[in-house]
C-alpha positions in Angstrom: 102.6 91.5 96.4 103.5 91.9 93.0 101.7 94.7 90.0 101.1 92.6 87.5 98.6 94.6 85.7 99.8 98.0 86.1 103.1 100.4 87.2 103.9 103.4 87.8 106.6 105.7 89.2 107.6 109.3 89.8 109.5 111.3 87.0 111.2 113.2 89.3 113.3 115.9 89.3 116.8 113.7 88.7 114.6 113.2 85.2 113.5 115.9 85.0 116.6 117.9 85.2 117.5 117.3 81.3 115.4 118.9 79.9 117.0 121.8 80.0 117.6 125.2 77.9 120.7 127.8 77.8 120.9 130.6 79.3 122.4 134.1 77.6 125.7 133.9 79.9 126.2 130.4 79.3 124.5 128.6 82.2 121.9 126.1 82.0 118.4 127.1 83.1 117.1 123.2 84.0 113.1 123.4 84.4 110.3 121.6 83.3 107.0 122.7 81.8 103.6 121.6 83.2 99.7 122.0 81.5 96.3 121.0 83.1 93.6 122.0 81.3 91.5 118.4 81.8 89.5 119.6 84.6 86.8 122.2 86.1 86.8 124.5 89.6 84.6 124.4 92.4 83.8 128.1 93.7 83.1 128.6 96.4 81.8 132.0 98.1 83.6 131.7 102.0 80.6 134.0 103.2 77.3 131.8 102.0 78.8 128.7 101.4 77.8 128.0 98.5 79.5 125.9 95.9 79.8 126.2 92.1 81.1 124.8 89.1 83.0 126.9 86.8 84.3 125.2 83.2 87.5 124.9 81.1 90.0 126.6 83.5 93.7 126.0 82.8 97.1 126.0 85.0 100.6 126.3 83.0 103.5 125.6 85.8 106.6 126.1 85.3 109.3 124.4 87.0 112.8 126.2 87.3 114.6 123.9 89.0 118.0 125.1 88.9 116.2 128.1 91.1 113.2 125.4 92.6 110.9 128.5 91.9 107.3 128.3 90.0 106.0 130.6 87.6 102.7 129.8 87.8 99.6 130.8 85.0 96.2 130.4 85.5 93.7 131.2 82.5 89.8 131.5 81.8 89.3 131.4 85.6 85.6 132.8 86.7 85.1 134.2 89.6 81.7 135.2 91.2 80.3 138.6 91.2 82.7 139.4 88.9 81.4 139.2 84.7 84.1 137.7 82.6 86.9 135.8 82.8 90.0 136.2 84.4 94.0 135.1 84.2 96.6 135.6 87.1 100.0 135.1 86.5 102.5 134.0 90.1 105.9 134.6 89.2 109.4 133.1 91.4 107.0 130.9 93.7 109.6 128.5 95.8 108.6 125.1 95.5 109.7 121.8 97.4 109.4 118.3 96.8 107.4 115.6 99.5 108.8 112.3 100.6 106.4 110.9 98.2 107.6 112.7 94.8 104.7 115.5 94.6 105.7 118.9 93.8 105.1 121.0 96.5 103.8 124.9 95.9 102.2 127.3 98.4 102.3 130.9 99.6 100.1 133.5 101.8 99.0 136.5 100.6 100.8 136.2 97.5 99.8 139.2 94.6 99.7 138.9 90.8 101.6 140.7 88.6 100.2 143.1 85.9 97.4 144.9 86.5 95.1 141.9 88.5 97.8 143.2 91.5 95.5 146.3 91.5 92.3 144.1 92.5 93.3 140.5 93.6 95.2 138.7 96.2 95.9 135.3 96.8 95.1 135.0 100.3 96.0 131.1 100.2 98.0 128.7 97.9 98.5 125.4 97.6 99.8 123.9 94.8 100.6 119.3 94.9 100.8 117.6 91.7 103.0 113.9 91.0 104.5 113.3 87.2 103.0 109.7 86.6 103.2 106.9 84.4 101.2 104.1 83.0 104.4 101.7 82.1 102.4 98.7 80.0 100.7 101.6 78.0 103.5 104.5 77.8 100.5 107.0 79.0 102.0 110.4 81.2 99.4 111.1 82.7 100.4 113.6 86.2 97.9 114.4 88.9 97.3 117.4 89.7 95.9 119.5 93.2 95.5 123.4 93.7 93.9 125.0 95.9 93.2 129.0 96.2 91.6 131.3 98.4 91.9 135.0 96.3 90.4 138.1 98.5 90.0 136.3 101.3 86.2 135.9 99.7 86.2 132.8 97.3 87.8 129.1 97.4 89.2 127.7 94.2 89.4 123.7 94.3 90.0 122.6 90.4 88.9 118.8 89.8 90.1 116.7 87.5 88.1 115.4 84.8 89.9 112.0 84.4 91.0 110.1 87.6 93.5 107.5 88.2 93.4 105.5 91.9 95.9 103.0 93.2 96.0 101.4 96.5 94.4 99.0 99.1 91.1 97.1 98.3 89.6 95.3 101.2 86.8 92.8 100.4 84.7 91.4 102.8 82.0 89.0 103.6 80.0 86.5 105.6 81.9 84.0 107.6 85.8 83.9 105.0 88.1 86.0 106.1 88.9 89.8 104.6 90.6 89.4 101.2 92.5 92.2 99.9 94.5 92.8 96.8 96.5 95.9 95.1 95.9 94.5 92.1 92.7 96.9 91.2 92.5 100.4 90.2 90.1 102.8 89.6 89.3 105.3 86.8 86.6 108.3 87.5 85.8 110.2 84.7 83.4 113.2 85.7 81.5 115.5 82.7 81.0 118.4 84.7 78.7 119.7 81.9 76.0 117.2 82.2 77.5 116.5 86.3 77.1 112.8 85.3 80.3 109.8 86.3 81.8 106.8 84.4 83.4 104.5 86.7 86.6 102.2 85.9 87.0 98.8 88.4 89.9 97.6 86.4 91.5 94.5 87.3 88.3 94.1 89.9 88.8 90.9 92.2 85.9 89.9 95.3 87.5 86.4 96.1 90.7 85.0 95.6 88.3 82.0 94.9 87.5 84.4 91.2 89.7 82.5 88.2 89.4 85.6 86.7 89.5 89.5 87.6 87.0 91.8 85.7 87.2 94.6 83.9 83.4 96.5 84.0 82.2 99.7 84.0 79.1 102.1 86.2 77.6 104.9 83.3 75.5 107.6 84.0 76.0 108.1 88.2 74.9 111.4 89.5 77.9 113.6 91.5 78.1 116.4 93.4 80.8 118.5 94.3 81.7 120.5 97.1 85.1 122.2 98.5 87.0 119.4 99.3 86.2 117.4 95.7 83.1 115.7 94.7 81.4 112.9 95.5 79.2 110.2 94.1 76.0 108.4 96.3 73.6 105.8 94.5 71.8 103.3 96.6 69.7 101.3 94.5 71.5 98.7 92.0 73.5 99.7 89.1 73.9 97.8 86.6 77.9 97.1 85.5 79.5 96.7 82.1 81.4 94.2 80.4 82.6 94.2 77.5 80.2 97.3 76.3 77.1 94.7 78.0 75.2 95.8 80.7 75.7 92.8 83.1 72.6 92.7 85.9 74.8 89.3 87.6 77.3 91.7 89.1 75.1 94.3 90.6 76.2 97.0 92.4 74.4 98.1 95.0 74.8 101.5 98.4 77.9 103.1 95.8 79.4 105.6 97.9 82.5 107.2 96.4 84.4 110.8 97.9 86.9 112.4 96.1 88.9 114.7 98.2 91.3 116.3 95.7 94.5 116.5 97.8 94.1 112.6 98.7 92.5 110.0 96.5 89.4 108.5 97.2 87.3 106.3 99.0 85.4 103.6 97.4 82.5 101.8 99.2 79.9 99.7 97.5 78.3 95.7 97.7 77.7 93.1 95.3 77.3 89.9 94.4 79.1 88.8 91.6 77.6 86.3 89.6 75.7 84.4 93.0 78.4 84.0 94.6 77.3 85.9 98.3 77.5 89.2 99.1 80.2 91.1 99.4 81.5 94.4 100.7 84.0 96.7 99.1 86.2 99.5 100.5 89.0 100.5 98.8 90.9 103.9 100.3 93.0 104.8 97.1 95.2 107.4 96.0 97.3 108.9 92.6 100.2 106.3 93.2 100.9 102.7 95.0 103.4 104.1 97.3 105.6 100.8 97.6 106.0 101.4 101.0 102.5 100.3 101.4 103.0 97.4 98.8 103.0 94.0 100.9 105.6 92.4 98.7 
């Protein structure tokens, strides 16, 4: 099946290797950097199990492709019981690529550099990210998973405020064959200050009988957080916006979105688009459309 609306590709190491700087000894240091700031932290006290939102962290990853190591700088990290924001730097951490092209950085009992070493140890660190490009718009939008535990007491999970999901959507209704599509993709914008979300349904289609696909938005949806990510649950009817105009003919009910930061999200909802009949939509979607999963 051809992806007509949007296509993605990975900016892999071969591309990244074009970004290099000269070392003093005449050798080439091949490197690429990533900056992640469009996010908030979900900080969980592992003793009590209580999770809280902490705003405006930043993460900087300097990837030395020559050595296969990463220097990671974290700033504005807020922890329970600690006054003020903290900064950490982890140096020379090995990284690899998985078969899907994600950068993978992980480690245990890592000691940050500087004065933080006297007080803090990263009991575990797990980072995964992929360099995505929305080809039609030419927009580079990497996707990140950053999760770590400090002093075996506090878990920190970074949650993106701008989430893009792609994959298989399945629509079922009575007395019809399930309809599947890879054309629909989803955006979830999270506002951690107001704790409301906006969901975008792009190139949405519920049946092969629909002459055109739709772009619509659900606004002002409350969300909650947990150590794995976020959840949006709304059973009663939600009116979508089509072209910035509310359209009750396409009301969504029984909406459930379960966002898991290291996997993607699962969308589940019911609708009766323009009186065409009751449809149930299920979409376990991810950061990318992986070619082996797409029916040709």
